[in-house]
N, C-alpha and C positions, 0 to 999 in steps of 0.2 A: 959812829958815822952819820953823816949828814944828811938829812931828809928835804927831797925836791917839795915843794906845794906850787900843784898847779890847778888854779881856779875854772872850773869849769859849769857853766850857765848852759849849754845847751847838749843836746845828745849828738850835734856833732865834734861838739868840744871834748866829750867821752871818746868818742870815735878816734880821733886824731891822737891823743893818748893813745889810747890802745892798742893802734897801729904800729907809732911810737916807740913803744916800749916792748913791743911782738919782733920789730926789725933790730931795737939794740939787742935784741937776745940771742939774735940770729935765726931766728924761724920764720919760713916761711907758710903762705895759710894753711896750707895740708900738715905741715908738721903740731903746727900751733894747735889747731883745732882740735886734732887728735889728742893732744899732752893734755888739750883741755875739756876731753870728753865733750865736745860739741858739735854741731855740724861747722863744715865749709861755708855754705853759705851765709850761715848763724851769724859768723865771723867778719865772713865780708861786707854783712849789711849794717852789722854794728859799727864797725870802723867808716864806715860811708857816712854813717848817724841818720840813715832808714829803718832803723831797727829799733821798734820800741819795746826793748827786754824788760821781764821782771828782774823787779830790784835782787830777786835770788840769782840768777843768771850773772849779771852786772856782779853782783859781790864775787861770785866763783870766777868769772874773768879775770878783774883785778886781781884775786887772792892768786891764781893759778901764773900771773906775770908777775909775782910778787910785789901787789903792791895794795893798799885797804884805801879806804875811802873813808873819808871822816868831812864834817857840815861846819861851820862855822858861822856864827849869828851876826847877821847887819842890822842886827837890831829890831823892833817889835815888826812888826807885819800884819797889816789890816786895819779893821778900823781903830780906832781910840777910844777907851773907852772914855767917856764921859762923865761928870762929877755922878753920885749916885743921888736919885731923889731925894727933896727933902721929906720931912714925916709931915702929914696932916696935906699934900698935894697928889696932884691928878698926873704930875708927869709919871707915872711908874709903867714899865712896860715890861715885856719879859722875851725870851729869845728862843724860838720853834727851833729844835736842831732833830730834823728829820729821820727815819733810818736811812741807810742806804748811800748813794752817794751823791746828794741834792746838799746845798749851799744854807749855812740859816738863815733864817728869814726871821724881821721884826715883828713884832706881834702888840698891839695894842688892847 
């Protein structure tokens, strides 16, 4: 069986994919929501790209519609590592990684 790959870059892309798959399966919103065990409003908002659902909910919906999620690397993302400091120089720095959702910040 051939697998179709659909790039998803936004919540709207995900919503379009979910709606398309639901329609191909011949399910209306009410029946699909009941089958998936989620609220109809949640499914509507997810399909319209207006809902930021948890990854667990997204995985549950995709699985229920016969799909799976995969990720493909597009290369290194983030600041490029610099050359390591030479021994005996004052170019040494460290990265502070705070606990929680904050982004790492460089310290000297």
